[in-house]
PAGUSE-937428 format. One line per field, with one value per atom (N, C-alpha, C, O): residue in three letters; residue number from 1; x, y, z. Coordinates in nm, 3 decimals. Layout:
% PAGUSE-937428
res	(ALA|...) .
n	(NUM|...) .
u	(X|...) .
v	(Y|...) .
w	(Z|...) .
***
This chain:
% PAGUSE-937428
res	(UNK|UNK|UNK|UNK|UNK|UNK|UNK|UNK|UNK|UNK|UNK|UNK|UNK|UNK|UNK|UNK|UNK|UNK|UNK|UNK|UNK|UNK|UNK|UNK|UNK|UNK|UNK|UNK|UNK|UNK|UNK|UNK|UNK|UNK|UNK|UNK|UNK|UNK|UNK|UNK|UNK|UNK|UNK|UNK|UNK|UNK|UNK|UNK|UNK|UNK|UNK|UNK|UNK|UNK|UNK|UNK|UNK|UNK|UNK|UNK|UNK|UNK|UNK|UNK|UNK|UNK|UNK|UNK|UNK|UNK|UNK|UNK|UNK|UNK|UNK|UNK|UNK|UNK|UNK|UNK|UNK|UNK|UNK|UNK|UNK|UNK|UNK|UNK|UNK|UNK|UNK|UNK|UNK|UNK|UNK|UNK|UNK|UNK|UNK|UNK|UNK|UNK|UNK|UNK|UNK|UNK|UNK|UNK|UNK|UNK|UNK|UNK|UNK|UNK|UNK|UNK|UNK|UNK|UNK|UNK|UNK|UNK|UNK|UNK|UNK|UNK|UNK|UNK|UNK|UNK|UNK|UNK|UNK|UNK|UNK|UNK|UNK|UNK|UNK|UNK|UNK|UNK|UNK|UNK|UNK|UNK|UNK|UNK|UNK|UNK|UNK|UNK|UNK|UNK|UNK|UNK|UNK|UNK|UNK|UNK|UNK|UNK|UNK|UNK|UNK|UNK|UNK|UNK|UNK|UNK|UNK|UNK|UNK|UNK|UNK|UNK|UNK|UNK|UNK|UNK|UNK|UNK|UNK|UNK|UNK|UNK|UNK|UNK|UNK|UNK|UNK|UNK|UNK|UNK|UNK|UNK|UNK|UNK|UNK|UNK|UNK|UNK|UNK|UNK|UNK|UNK|UNK|UNK|UNK|UNK|UNK|UNK|UNK|UNK|UNK|UNK|UNK|UNK|UNK|UNK|UNK|UNK|UNK|UNK|UNK|UNK|UNK|UNK|UNK|UNK|UNK|UNK|UNK|UNK|UNK|UNK|UNK|UNK|UNK|UNK|UNK|UNK|UNK|UNK|UNK|UNK|UNK|UNK|UNK|UNK|UNK|UNK|UNK|UNK|UNK|UNK|UNK|UNK|UNK|UNK|UNK|UNK|UNK|UNK|UNK|UNK|UNK|UNK|UNK|UNK|UNK|UNK|UNK|UNK|UNK|UNK|UNK|UNK|UNK|UNK|UNK|UNK|UNK|UNK|UNK|UNK|UNK|UNK|UNK|UNK|UNK|UNK|UNK|UNK|UNK|UNK|UNK|UNK|UNK|UNK|UNK|UNK|UNK|UNK|UNK|UNK|UNK|UNK|UNK|UNK|UNK|UNK|UNK|UNK|UNK|UNK|UNK|UNK|UNK|UNK|UNK|UNK|UNK|UNK|UNK|UNK|UNK|UNK|UNK|UNK|UNK|UNK|UNK|UNK|UNK|UNK|UNK|UNK|UNK|UNK|UNK|UNK|UNK|UNK|UNK|UNK|UNK|UNK|UNK|UNK|UNK|UNK|UNK|UNK|UNK|UNK|UNK|UNK|UNK|UNK|UNK|UNK|UNK|UNK|UNK|UNK|UNK|UNK|UNK|UNK|UNK|UNK|UNK|UNK|UNK|UNK|UNK|UNK|UNK|UNK|UNK|UNK|UNK|UNK|UNK|UNK|UNK|UNK|UNK|UNK|UNK|UNK|UNK|UNK|UNK|UNK|UNK|UNK|UNK|UNK|UNK|UNK|UNK|UNK|UNK|UNK|UNK|UNK|UNK|UNK|UNK|UNK|UNK|UNK|UNK|UNK|UNK|UNK|UNK|UNK|UNK|UNK|UNK|UNK|UNK|UNK|UNK|UNK|UNK|UNK|UNK|UNK|UNK|UNK|UNK|UNK|UNK|UNK|UNK|UNK|UNK|UNK|UNK|UNK|UNK|UNK|UNK|UNK|UNK|UNK|UNK|UNK|UNK|UNK|UNK|UNK|UNK|UNK|UNK|UNK|UNK|UNK|UNK|UNK|UNK|UNK|UNK|UNK|UNK|UNK|UNK|UNK|UNK|UNK|UNK|UNK|UNK|UNK|UNK|UNK|UNK|UNK|UNK|UNK|UNK|UNK|UNK|UNK|UNK|UNK|UNK|UNK|UNK|UNK|UNK|UNK|UNK|UNK|UNK|UNK|UNK|UNK|UNK|UNK|UNK|UNK|UNK|UNK|UNK|UNK|UNK|UNK|UNK|UNK|UNK|UNK|UNK|UNK|UNK|UNK|UNK|UNK|UNK|UNK|UNK|UNK|UNK|UNK|UNK|UNK|UNK|UNK|UNK|UNK|UNK|UNK|UNK|UNK|UNK|UNK|UNK|UNK|UNK|UNK|UNK|UNK|UNK|UNK|UNK|UNK|UNK|UNK|UNK|UNK|UNK|UNK|UNK|UNK|UNK|UNK|UNK|UNK|UNK|UNK|UNK|UNK|UNK|UNK|UNK|UNK|UNK|UNK|UNK|UNK|UNK|UNK|UNK|UNK|UNK|UNK|UNK|UNK|UNK|UNK|UNK|UNK|UNK|UNK|UNK|UNK|UNK|UNK|UNK|UNK|UNK|UNK) .
n	(1|1|1|1|2|2|2|2|3|3|3|3|4|4|4|4|5|5|5|5|6|6|6|6|7|7|7|7|8|8|8|8|9|9|9|9|10|10|10|10|11|11|11|11|12|12|12|12|13|13|13|13|14|14|14|14|15|15|15|15|16|16|16|16|17|17|17|17|18|18|18|18|19|19|19|19|20|20|20|20|21|21|21|21|22|22|22|22|23|23|23|23|24|24|24|24|25|25|25|25|26|26|26|26|27|27|27|27|28|28|28|28|29|29|29|29|30|30|30|30|31|31|31|31|32|32|32|32|33|33|33|33|34|34|34|34|35|35|35|35|36|36|36|36|37|37|37|37|38|38|38|38|39|39|39|39|40|40|40|40|41|41|41|41|42|42|42|42|43|43|43|43|44|44|44|44|45|45|45|45|46|46|46|46|47|47|47|47|48|48|48|48|49|49|49|49|50|50|50|50|51|51|51|51|52|52|52|52|53|53|53|53|54|54|54|54|55|55|55|55|56|56|56|56|57|57|57|57|58|58|58|58|59|59|59|59|60|60|60|60|61|61|61|61|62|62|62|62|63|63|63|63|64|64|64|64|65|65|65|65|66|66|66|66|67|67|67|67|68|68|68|68|69|69|69|69|70|70|70|70|71|71|71|71|72|72|72|72|73|73|73|73|74|74|74|74|75|75|75|75|76|76|76|76|77|77|77|77|78|78|78|78|79|79|79|79|80|80|80|80|81|81|81|81|82|82|82|82|83|83|83|83|84|84|84|84|85|85|85|85|86|86|86|86|87|87|87|87|88|88|88|88|89|89|89|89|90|90|90|90|91|91|91|91|92|92|92|92|93|93|93|93|94|94|94|94|95|95|95|95|96|96|96|96|97|97|97|97|98|98|98|98|99|99|99|99|100|100|100|100|101|101|101|101|102|102|102|102|103|103|103|103|104|104|104|104|105|105|105|105|106|106|106|106|107|107|107|107|108|108|108|108|109|109|109|109|110|110|110|110|111|111|111|111|112|112|112|112|113|113|113|113|114|114|114|114|115|115|115|115|116|116|116|116|117|117|117|117|118|118|118|118|119|119|119|119|120|120|120|120|121|121|121|121|122|122|122|122|123|123|123|123|124|124|124|124|125|125|125|125|126|126|126|126|127|127|127|127|128|128|128|128|129|129|129|129|130|130|130|130|131|131|131|131|132|132|132|132|133|133|133|133|134|134|134|134|135|135|135|135|136|136|136|136|137|137|137|137|138|138|138|138|139|139|139|139|140|140|140|140|141|141|141|141|142|142|142|142|143|143|143|143|144|144|144|144|145|145|145|145|146|146|146|146|147|147|147|147|148|148|148|148|149|149|149|149) .
u	(14.271|14.400|14.489|14.507|14.544|14.632|14.771|14.786|14.871|15.010|15.053|15.007|15.139|15.188|15.340|15.401|15.397|15.541|15.558|15.491|15.643|15.662|15.807|15.897|15.826|15.958|16.042|16.154|15.990|16.066|16.144|16.103|16.257|16.335|16.274|16.287|16.208|16.134|16.222|16.171|16.351|16.443|16.426|16.445|16.391|16.386|16.247|16.233|16.143|16.009|15.922|15.962|15.801|15.704|15.609|15.607|15.532|15.436|15.303|15.202|15.300|15.179|15.080|14.961|15.124|15.034|14.952|14.845|14.998|14.925|14.945|15.058|14.837|14.846|14.786|14.709|14.821|14.761|14.792|14.903|14.690|14.706|14.747|14.828|14.691|14.727|14.875|14.939|14.931|15.073|15.157|15.255|15.119|15.193|15.186|15.286|15.068|15.053|15.138|15.199|15.141|15.220|15.369|15.437|15.420|15.562|15.596|15.705|15.505|15.527|15.536|15.620|15.449|15.452|15.580|15.635|15.629|15.753|15.871|15.956|15.876|15.986|15.981|16.084|15.862|15.848|15.862|15.859|15.876|15.892|15.762|15.763|15.648|15.520|15.444|15.323|15.511|15.444|15.412|15.493|15.298|15.256|15.217|15.159|15.248|15.202|15.127|15.168|15.018|14.938|14.936|14.931|14.940|14.929|14.834|14.840|14.745|14.655|14.733|14.843|14.677|14.751|14.770|14.848|14.701|14.717|14.843|14.882|14.907|15.029|15.145|15.170|15.215|15.333|15.457|15.459|15.561|15.687|15.796|15.823|15.860|15.969|16.098|16.107|16.200|16.330|16.433|16.441|16.509|16.610|16.735|16.786|16.782|16.905|17.028|17.128|17.021|17.135|17.132|17.025|17.250|17.257|17.223|17.240|17.174|17.128|17.194|17.216|17.227|17.282|17.174|17.067|17.200|17.100|17.078|16.992|17.151|17.123|17.004|16.952|16.959|16.844|16.718|16.700|16.632|16.505|16.392|16.409|16.279|16.159|16.181|16.155|16.227|16.244|16.352|16.336|16.462|16.569|16.526|16.560|16.453|16.405|16.297|16.288|16.215|16.116|16.187|16.142|16.296|16.375|16.431|16.435|16.476|16.528|16.418|16.443|16.298|16.187|16.161|16.143|16.161|16.133|16.248|16.225|16.373|16.489|16.531|16.556|16.538|16.593|16.486|16.511|16.368|16.264|16.159|16.078|16.159|16.065|15.920|15.838|15.890|15.757|15.712|15.792|15.583|15.525|15.533|15.474|15.604|15.614|15.481|15.468|15.382|15.252|15.155|15.036|15.203|15.115|15.067|14.968|15.135|15.098|15.172|15.152|15.257|15.336|15.458|15.493|15.523|15.643|15.766|15.775|15.859|15.985|16.099|16.114|16.179|16.281|16.418|16.452|16.499|16.633|16.733|16.707|16.849|16.957|17.079|17.095|17.164|17.289|17.394|17.369|17.512|17.619|17.666|17.692|17.677|17.724|17.613|17.638|17.491|17.373|17.347|17.300|17.377|17.342|17.231|17.191|17.181|17.069|16.966|17.001|16.840|16.731|16.635|16.611|16.581|16.474|16.362|16.386|16.240|16.122|16.036|15.994|16.010|15.929|15.790|15.776|15.688|15.550|15.467|15.487|15.373|15.277|15.150|15.098|15.098|14.981|14.859|14.792|14.829|14.714|14.732|14.679|14.806|14.822|14.966|14.993|15.059|15.199|15.289|15.243|15.418|15.515|15.554|15.559|15.583|15.639|15.768|15.775|15.867|15.991|16.012|16.015|16.025|16.054|16.197|16.239|16.272|16.412|16.454|16.393|16.559|16.620|16.770|16.816|16.846|16.991|17.038|17.000|17.119|17.170|17.294|17.381|17.302|17.422|17.534|17.652|17.496|17.591|17.527|17.406|17.608|17.558|17.512|17.525|17.457|17.412|17.283|17.253|17.208|17.089|17.133|17.227|17.069|17.095|16.971|16.869|16.980|16.861|16.876|16.785|16.984|17.004|16.898|16.877|16.832|16.725|16.723|16.756|16.685|16.673|16.549|16.551|16.444|16.317|16.310|16.332|16.279|16.271|16.147|16.140|16.050|15.930|15.936|15.958|15.915|15.915|15.782|15.707|15.754|15.630|15.659|15.774|15.550|15.562|15.638|15.714|15.617|15.685|15.836|15.910|15.882|16.026|16.083|16.193|16.007|16.053|16.072|16.174|15.977|15.990|16.110|16.181|16.134|16.250|16.381|16.474|16.388|16.508|16.531|16.644|16.424|16.438|16.473|16.531|16.440|16.477|16.616|16.662|16.683|16.820|16.836|16.943|16.734|16.742|16.794|16.743|16.895|16.954|16.870|16.854|16.815|16.725|16.794|16.727|16.924|16.994|16.983|16.967|16.991|16.985|16.844|16.823|16.750|16.614|16.533|16.563|16.431|16.338|16.198|16.175|16.105|15.967|15.888|15.898|15.813|15.731|15.613|15.572|15.560|15.451|15.327|15.289|15.265|15.142|15.046|15.086|14.919|14.819|14.830|14.835|14.834|14.837|14.734|14.719|14.662|14.571|14.650|14.757|14.598|14.663|14.664|14.566|14.776|14.785|14.710|14.725|14.628|14.550|14.628|14.666|14.654|14.729|14.644|14.692) .
v	(10.526|10.470|10.582|10.682|10.567|10.667|10.607|10.488|10.691|10.648|10.670|10.765|10.586|10.602|10.594|10.523|10.666|10.661|10.625|10.683|10.531|10.491|10.509|10.524|10.507|10.511|10.632|10.616|10.750|10.871|10.914|10.892|10.975|11.037|11.174|11.262|11.194|11.319|11.430|11.531|11.412|11.512|11.647|11.751|11.647|11.770|11.828|11.945|11.750|11.799|11.798|11.753|11.849|11.849|11.732|11.670|11.704|11.594|11.642|11.573|11.757|11.804|11.866|11.870|11.912|11.981|11.885|11.924|11.764|11.669|11.708|11.736|11.709|11.753|11.649|11.563|11.659|11.577|11.429|11.391|11.347|11.201|11.153|11.061|11.216|11.176|11.199|11.120|11.306|11.335|11.227|11.180|11.187|11.082|10.951|10.881|10.918|10.796|10.803|10.704|10.922|10.938|10.918|10.847|10.979|10.967|10.823|10.775|10.756|10.616|10.530|10.441|10.559|10.486|10.515|10.426|10.638|10.674|10.595|10.547|10.583|10.509|10.362|10.296|10.311|10.170|10.151|10.038|10.260|10.249|10.227|10.175|10.266|10.242|10.370|10.365|10.483|10.608|10.611|10.565|10.663|10.667|10.808|10.882|10.843|10.967|10.928|10.838|10.997|10.963|11.079|11.196|11.047|11.146|11.092|10.975|11.176|11.129|11.103|11.155|11.022|10.988|11.105|11.095|11.216|11.334|11.413|11.501|11.383|11.454|11.407|11.287|11.502|11.471|11.483|11.553|11.414|11.414|11.462|11.401|11.573|11.632|11.612|11.638|11.567|11.541|11.636|11.649|11.701|11.795|11.719|11.633|11.751|11.688|11.742|11.672|11.868|11.932|11.905|11.894|11.895|11.876|12.008|12.116|11.996|12.111|12.107|11.999|12.223|12.236|12.196|12.257|12.095|12.044|12.136|12.107|12.245|12.343|12.429|12.501|12.422|12.502|12.450|12.330|12.545|12.510|12.549|12.544|12.588|12.615|12.717|12.688|12.835|12.941|12.907|12.932|12.849|12.812|12.704|12.711|12.605|12.499|12.551|12.505|12.646|12.708|12.780|12.773|12.848|12.914|12.814|12.840|12.699|12.594|12.539|12.509|12.526|12.478|12.574|12.532|12.704|12.804|12.816|12.824|12.817|12.839|12.715|12.724|12.600|12.480|12.397|12.342|12.387|12.302|12.380|12.321|12.512|12.601|12.560|12.554|12.531|12.492|12.583|12.657|12.575|12.653|12.571|12.462|12.619|12.541|12.526|12.439|12.610|12.603|12.510|12.509|12.434|12.349|12.225|12.164|12.185|12.064|11.941|11.832|11.958|11.845|11.825|11.914|11.710|11.681|11.720|11.693|11.784|11.827|11.763|11.786|11.682|11.599|11.656|11.685|11.672|11.728|11.637|11.587|11.616|11.537|11.626|11.727|11.588|11.663|11.610|11.515|11.671|11.637|11.493|11.424|11.447|11.310|11.207|11.087|11.253|11.167|11.074|10.961|11.121|11.042|11.107|11.055|11.221|11.288|11.330|11.362|11.329|11.372|11.458|11.432|11.559|11.639|11.647|11.664|11.635|11.644|11.757|11.757|11.853|11.971|11.954|11.917|11.982|11.975|12.080|12.107|12.140|12.234|12.155|12.087|12.164|12.083|12.167|12.134|12.270|12.360|12.463|12.573|12.430|12.525|12.566|12.658|12.501|12.535|12.433|12.332|12.461|12.371|12.262|12.284|12.145|12.034|11.991|11.986|11.961|11.906|11.770|11.757|11.669|11.536|11.506|11.537|11.444|11.418|11.280|11.216|11.236|11.108|11.120|11.173|11.070|11.068|10.925|10.857|10.879|10.743|10.737|10.824|10.636|10.615|10.557|10.588|10.472|10.413|10.409|10.396|10.422|10.411|10.544|10.649|10.536|10.655|10.624|10.509|10.730|10.717|10.717|10.788|10.639|10.637|10.694|10.626|10.817|10.888|10.953|11.023|10.933|11.002|10.961|10.842|11.060|11.033|11.142|11.258|11.105|11.204|11.291|11.411|11.232|11.301|11.361|11.289|11.491|11.550|11.504|11.524|11.443|11.395|11.243|11.174|11.191|11.047|11.006|11.091|10.877|10.830|10.787|10.776|10.763|10.735|10.605|10.596|10.504|10.376|10.393|10.336|10.471|10.494|10.571|10.542|10.667|10.740|10.645|10.652|10.557|10.461|10.370|10.340|10.327|10.242|10.317|10.261|10.441|10.523|10.539|10.525|10.569|10.590|10.463|10.469|10.349|10.221|10.175|10.071|10.250|10.219|10.131|10.074|10.120|10.036|10.119|10.227|10.068|10.136|10.107|9.991|10.210|10.193|10.201|10.190|10.221|10.237|10.114|10.129|9.996|9.875|9.818|9.718|9.881|9.826|9.884|9.991|9.811|9.863|9.829|9.728|9.914|9.894|9.839|9.891|9.737|9.681|9.772|9.850|9.763|9.849|9.823|9.709|9.931|9.927|10.027|10.121|10.007|10.101|10.227|10.221|10.342|10.472|10.561|10.565|10.633|10.733|10.851|10.882|10.915|11.034|11.145|11.164|11.217|11.329|11.447|11.482|11.507|11.624|11.747|11.763|11.835|11.956|12.078|12.189) .
w	(6.674|6.712|6.762|6.692|6.881|6.939|6.953|6.979|6.934|6.948|7.092|7.156|7.144|7.280|7.282|7.203|7.374|7.399|7.546|7.632|7.576|7.715|7.757|7.675|7.887|7.952|7.912|7.862|7.933|7.904|8.026|8.139|8.002|8.107|8.131|8.045|8.243|8.268|8.323|8.372|8.315|8.367|8.297|8.360|8.166|8.090|8.076|8.042|8.100|8.070|8.193|8.300|8.176|8.284|8.263|8.157|8.363|8.354|8.300|8.317|8.236|8.172|8.268|8.237|8.382|8.475|8.561|8.607|8.585|8.668|8.812|8.854|8.892|9.030|9.124|9.081|9.251|9.355|9.341|9.305|9.369|9.365|9.226|9.213|9.123|8.986|8.960|8.890|9.017|9.000|9.067|9.009|9.188|9.258|9.181|9.170|9.128|9.049|8.923|8.883|8.860|8.737|8.766|8.691|8.872|8.904|8.944|8.912|9.012|9.047|8.920|8.910|8.824|8.696|8.620|8.555|8.628|8.560|8.617|8.542|8.748|8.811|8.772|8.763|8.748|8.709|8.559|8.511|8.482|8.338|8.264|8.153|8.323|8.259|8.226|8.204|8.222|8.189|8.040|7.959|8.004|7.864|7.825|7.905|7.704|7.644|7.519|7.446|7.494|7.376|7.279|7.319|7.151|7.045|6.940|6.905|6.889|6.784|6.655|6.638|6.565|6.443|6.347|6.253|6.371|6.284|6.316|6.239|6.427|6.467|6.380|6.367|6.321|6.240|6.325|6.427|6.283|6.357|6.263|6.160|6.301|6.223|6.298|6.418|6.226|6.287|6.226|6.104|6.311|6.264|6.218|6.289|6.099|6.046|6.115|6.129|6.158|6.222|6.372|6.433|6.431|6.576|6.646|6.590|6.768|6.845|6.982|7.038|7.034|7.168|7.269|7.272|7.350|7.444|7.563|7.647|7.572|7.677|7.642|7.727|7.517|7.474|7.541|7.563|7.572|7.634|7.541|7.419|7.594|7.515|7.404|7.287|7.439|7.338|7.237|7.117|7.283|7.191|7.093|6.974|7.141|7.051|6.956|6.842|7.003|6.913|6.799|6.684|6.830|6.726|6.627|6.507|6.677|6.588|6.497|6.381|6.550|6.468|6.353|6.239|6.384|6.281|6.181|6.061|6.231|6.144|6.065|5.945|6.133|6.069|5.999|5.891|6.060|6.003|5.925|5.853|5.938|5.869|5.896|5.804|6.022|6.065|6.180|6.237|6.211|6.320|6.447|6.454|6.551|6.674|6.748|6.834|6.716|6.783|6.710|6.742|6.615|6.533|6.606|6.565|6.714|6.785|6.738|6.791|6.638|6.588|6.678|6.755|6.668|6.746|6.666|6.547|6.734|6.673|6.752|6.872|6.682|6.746|6.716|6.601|6.822|6.810|6.881|6.990|6.817|6.876|6.896|6.826|6.991|7.009|6.913|6.838|6.914|6.819|6.836|6.737|6.960|6.984|6.965|6.969|6.944|6.922|7.040|7.021|7.161|7.278|7.360|7.465|7.313|7.378|7.274|7.160|7.314|7.226|7.309|7.427|7.244|7.302|7.200|7.081|7.249|7.163|7.215|7.331|7.129|7.163|7.104|6.988|7.185|7.137|7.210|7.328|7.138|7.194|7.224|7.136|7.347|7.383|7.422|7.520|7.349|7.366|7.477|7.466|7.583|7.693|7.715|7.793|7.650|7.666|7.600|7.547|7.604|7.545|7.644|7.764|7.592|7.668|7.598|7.475|7.677|7.624|7.689|7.811|7.605|7.652|7.612|7.500|7.702|7.673|7.712|7.797|7.648|7.681|7.661|7.560|7.757|7.749|7.766|7.862|7.673|7.679|7.767|7.758|7.850|7.930|7.844|7.864|7.748|7.654|7.517|7.505|7.415|7.279|7.222|7.285|7.102|7.030|6.956|6.924|6.930|6.846|6.700|6.663|6.619|6.476|6.408|6.399|6.361|6.315|6.178|6.135|6.110|5.982|5.881|5.858|5.822|5.728|5.623|5.650|5.503|5.395|5.415|5.386|5.463|5.480|5.621|5.718|5.634|5.768|5.845|5.967|5.778|5.846|5.856|5.756|5.977|5.998|6.059|6.107|6.058|6.120|6.264|6.307|6.336|6.479|6.505|6.601|6.421|6.441|6.431|6.511|6.333|6.318|6.439|6.484|6.489|6.607|6.724|6.794|6.746|6.856|6.837|6.933|6.715|6.688|6.714|6.772|6.672|6.696|6.845|6.893|6.921|7.065|7.139|7.247|7.083|7.144|7.102|7.149|7.014|6.979|6.856|6.835|6.776|6.657|6.540|6.512|6.472|6.358|6.234|6.196|6.172|6.059|5.924|5.821|5.921|5.792|5.703|5.582|5.757|5.676|5.664|5.595|5.729|5.727|5.613|5.560|5.577|5.478|5.523|5.590|5.486|5.526|5.407|5.296|5.431|5.324|5.297|5.384|5.177|5.137|5.222|5.246|5.265|5.342|5.284|5.214|5.313|5.270|5.353|5.476|5.286|5.354|5.290|5.168|5.374|5.321|5.268|5.319|5.167|5.112|5.216|5.287|5.226|5.319|5.262|5.145|5.346|5.305|5.343|5.459|5.248|5.279|5.266|5.288) .
***
């Protein structure tokens, strides 16, 4: 089972090195809102509680991962950062050959992302990115495999 993210604003990130006809097809899919990114289920998602300056790029966000989240930016996990007004998000990930930054900026409204736990699951990330407020929601019990550390 692979996780997918669709309809990203590619203003901040690269298309992962896609070239030629595949690049044209990818950009056409992005304009139509059908672009997909896949992540295996072993990828963890860490969300920063502190706001981050959205002018930061690869090196600045790597520093935030090390300082604020105390994680290794080269681990391949997703690191999610919001700005102070919570209308922009950047997601940093290492994909074996380099860093990718995915971003989204809301024209109206704000993301609601406050959480006690710095690690969230993929379903919650998708809900946050779609604008759903999770403060009043609760998740019913599901079977989960034990995390291996």
